C-alpha positions as a LaTeX table, in Angstrom:
\begin{tabular}{lrrr}
\hline
Residue & $x$ (\AA) & $y$ (\AA) & $z$ (\AA) \\
\hline
Met1 & 40.01 & $-13.54$ & $-8.63$ \\
Lys2 & 40.10 & $-12.43$ & $-5.00$ \\
Tyr3 & 39.60 & $-8.77$ & $-6.04$ \\
Lys4 & 36.33 & $-9.36$ & $-7.73$ \\
Tyr5 & 34.21 & $-7.82$ & $-4.73$ \\
Val6 & 36.76 & $-4.92$ & $-3.96$ \\
Ile7 & 35.26 & $-2.37$ & $-6.69$ \\
Pro8 & 31.51 & $-2.95$ & $-5.65$ \\
Ala9 & 32.40 & $-2.69$ & $-2.09$ \\
Cys10 & 34.40 & 0.48 & $-2.71$ \\
Leu11 & 31.52 & 1.94 & $-4.77$ \\
Leu12 & 29.09 & 1.24 & $-1.80$ \\
Ala13 & 31.39 & 2.73 & 0.57 \\
Leu14 & 31.35 & 5.95 & $-1.48$ \\
Gly15 & 27.53 & 6.00 & $-1.72$ \\
Leu16 & 27.66 & 4.96 & $-5.49$ \\
Ser17 & 26.02 & 1.95 & $-7.19$ \\
Leu18 & 26.89 & $-0.42$ & $-9.85$ \\
Pro19 & 26.01 & 0.60 & $-13.53$ \\
Val20 & 22.40 & 0.74 & $-14.64$ \\
Ser21 & 23.03 & $-2.79$ & $-16.47$ \\
Ala22 & 22.97 & $-4.50$ & $-13.39$ \\
Glu23 & 19.52 & $-3.08$ & $-12.48$ \\
Asn24 & 16.21 & $-4.64$ & $-13.44$ \\
Lys25 & 14.71 & $-3.63$ & $-16.74$ \\
Ile26 & 11.59 & $-4.08$ & $-19.01$ \\
Lys27 & 12.15 & $-6.83$ & $-21.50$ \\
Asn28 & 8.81 & $-6.55$ & $-23.33$ \\
Val29 & 5.67 & $-4.44$ & $-23.42$ \\
Phe30 & 2.21 & $-5.74$ & $-24.39$ \\
Val31 & $-1.06$ & $-3.90$ & $-24.58$ \\
Val32 & $-3.99$ & $-6.30$ & $-23.14$ \\
Asn33 & $-6.78$ & $-3.77$ & $-23.52$ \\
Asp34 & $-7.09$ & 0.15 & $-23.22$ \\
Leu35 & $-7.03$ & $-0.14$ & $-19.46$ \\
Thr36 & $-4.02$ & $-2.64$ & $-19.00$ \\
Val37 & $-0.41$ & $-2.69$ & $-20.13$ \\
Glu38 & 1.53 & $-6.02$ & $-19.40$ \\
Val39 & 5.37 & $-5.76$ & $-19.06$ \\
Glu40 & 7.89 & $-8.70$ & $-18.85$ \\
Met41 & 10.81 & $-7.68$ & $-16.44$ \\
Lys42 & 14.34 & $-9.11$ & $-16.69$ \\
Glu43 & 14.02 & $-9.81$ & $-12.79$ \\
Pro44 & 10.97 & $-10.17$ & $-10.42$ \\
Leu45 & 9.90 & $-6.83$ & $-8.82$ \\
Thr46 & 10.71 & $-6.57$ & $-5.21$ \\
Glu47 & 8.12 & $-7.01$ & $-2.31$ \\
Glu48 & 8.57 & $-3.51$ & $-1.67$ \\
Glu49 & 7.65 & $-2.31$ & $-5.15$ \\
Leu50 & 4.55 & $-4.49$ & $-5.06$ \\
His51 & 3.27 & $-3.47$ & $-1.39$ \\
Pro52 & $-0.11$ & $-1.76$ & $-1.72$ \\
Ala53 & 0.60 & 0.76 & 1.15 \\
Asn54 & 3.33 & 2.36 & $-1.13$ \\
Phe55 & 0.61 & 3.43 & $-3.67$ \\
Phe56 & $-1.34$ & 5.28 & $-1.21$ \\
Ser57 & 1.60 & 6.99 & 0.52 \\
Pro58 & 1.69 & 10.75 & $-0.13$ \\
Asp59 & 5.41 & 10.38 & $-1.03$ \\
Tyr60 & 4.66 & 7.52 & $-3.66$ \\
Lys61 & 6.50 & 8.16 & $-7.05$ \\
Pro62 & 5.71 & 5.23 & $-9.66$ \\
Asp63 & 8.40 & 3.01 & $-10.79$ \\
Phe64 & 6.84 & 2.76 & $-14.02$ \\
Thr65 & 6.13 & 6.03 & $-16.01$ \\
Phe66 & 4.31 & 6.75 & $-19.53$ \\
Asn67 & 4.02 & 9.52 & $-21.93$ \\
Glu68 & 1.16 & 11.02 & $-23.58$ \\
Gly69 & $-0.80$ & 11.59 & $-20.25$ \\
Val70 & $-1.02$ & 7.84 & $-19.17$ \\
Glu71 & $-0.62$ & 7.28 & $-15.69$ \\
Ala72 & $-0.72$ & 3.92 & $-13.63$ \\
Thr73 & $-3.74$ & 3.66 & $-11.66$ \\
Gly74 & $-2.45$ & 0.88 & $-9.25$ \\
Leu75 & 0.53 & $-1.15$ & $-8.51$ \\
Pro76 & 1.74 & $-3.80$ & $-11.06$ \\
Ile77 & $-0.14$ & $-7.03$ & $-10.49$ \\
Pro78 & 2.00 & $-10.20$ & $-10.74$ \\
Gln79 & 0.94 & $-12.78$ & $-13.32$ \\
Lys80 & 1.22 & $-16.51$ & $-13.11$ \\
Ser81 & 4.02 & $-18.08$ & $-15.32$ \\
Asp82 & 2.77 & $-19.97$ & $-18.44$ \\
Gly83 & 6.04 & $-21.86$ & $-18.47$ \\
Phe84 & 7.64 & $-19.71$ & $-21.09$ \\
His85 & 7.28 & $-16.07$ & $-19.57$ \\
Tyr86 & 8.38 & $-15.15$ & $-16.25$ \\
Asn87 & 8.29 & $-11.89$ & $-14.24$ \\
Ile88 & 5.17 & $-10.70$ & $-15.77$ \\
Tyr89 & 3.18 & $-8.01$ & $-14.50$ \\
Arg90 & $-0.06$ & $-6.18$ & $-15.49$ \\
Ile91 & $-0.08$ & $-2.48$ & $-14.80$ \\
Pro92 & $-3.65$ & $-0.78$ & $-14.65$ \\
Val93 & $-3.75$ & 2.58 & $-16.46$ \\
Asn94 & $-6.12$ & 5.50 & $-17.09$ \\
Gly95 & $-6.63$ & 4.86 & $-20.76$ \\
Leu96 & $-4.94$ & 4.03 & $-23.96$ \\
Asp97 & $-5.87$ & 5.25 & $-27.53$ \\
Pro98 & $-5.24$ & 3.53 & $-30.87$ \\
Glu99 & $-3.37$ & 6.46 & $-32.37$ \\
Pro100 & $-0.25$ & 7.42 & $-30.14$ \\
Ile101 & 2.98 & 5.48 & $-29.90$ \\
Tyr102 & 3.42 & 5.22 & $-26.27$ \\
Gln103 & 6.47 & 4.88 & $-23.98$ \\
Ile104 & 7.10 & 3.11 & $-20.83$ \\
Ser105 & 10.09 & 3.55 & $-18.69$ \\
Tyr106 & 11.13 & 1.65 & $-15.53$ \\
Lys107 & 12.74 & 3.82 & $-12.98$ \\
Gly108 & 13.85 & 6.55 & $-15.55$ \\
Gln109 & 15.74 & 4.05 & $-17.52$ \\
Lys110 & 15.46 & 4.11 & $-21.44$ \\
Pro111 & 11.68 & 3.95 & $-22.40$ \\
Lys112 & 10.38 & 1.00 & $-24.33$ \\
Thr113 & 7.80 & 1.78 & $-26.95$ \\
Phe114 & 4.41 & 0.15 & $-27.55$ \\
Arg115 & 0.92 & 0.84 & $-29.20$ \\
Ala116 & $-2.73$ & 0.05 & $-28.64$ \\
Tyr117 & $-5.05$ & $-1.04$ & $-31.28$ \\
Glu118 & $-8.83$ & $-0.90$ & $-31.97$ \\
Gly119 & $-11.06$ & $-3.59$ & $-30.68$ \\
Lys120 & $-10.92$ & $-6.83$ & $-32.58$ \\
Glu121 & $-7.19$ & $-5.94$ & $-33.99$ \\
Gln122 & $-6.15$ & $-5.81$ & $-30.22$ \\
Thr123 & $-8.10$ & $-8.89$ & $-29.29$ \\
Asp124 & $-6.34$ & $-10.78$ & $-32.13$ \\
Arg125 & $-2.93$ & $-9.53$ & $-31.27$ \\
Tyr126 & $-3.45$ & $-10.78$ & $-27.71$ \\
Arg127 & $-4.89$ & $-14.28$ & $-29.02$ \\
Asp128 & $-1.60$ & $-14.42$ & $-31.22$ \\
Arg129 & 0.52 & $-13.85$ & $-28.02$ \\
Tyr130 & $-1.41$ & $-16.13$ & $-25.56$ \\
Gly131 & $-3.51$ & $-18.57$ & $-27.75$ \\
Ser132 & $-6.91$ & $-19.00$ & $-28.95$ \\
Tyr133 & $-8.31$ & $-19.79$ & $-25.38$ \\
Phe134 & $-8.77$ & $-16.16$ & $-24.71$ \\
\hline
\end{tabular}
């Protein structure tokens, strides 16, 4: 297999990249509360994606985009691993309502859908995911 690096090298020489399947992707989305969305990524986000200076740059374009007028109000915040879930980030948002079906996309990829729930139902769903100690 001495040719396995030839195609990627040729693509790079032409200014092209590997197919999207080689990129990082959202694995799961979960609503923590009406101001926070949690995403589990296939791979960790880069230091550059998490650097605070980027958020305040006039040229900043968020890596995560939403529908229904929802916007990220800050950078993704890495969460500690619980031994089962890795590459988890919390994204602060400007607000979620229980009615719409929301979508989140990472760098323009196919969006994942999610939904917020009212009060106790949202709390119960969060407990179901993480346990009764919350």
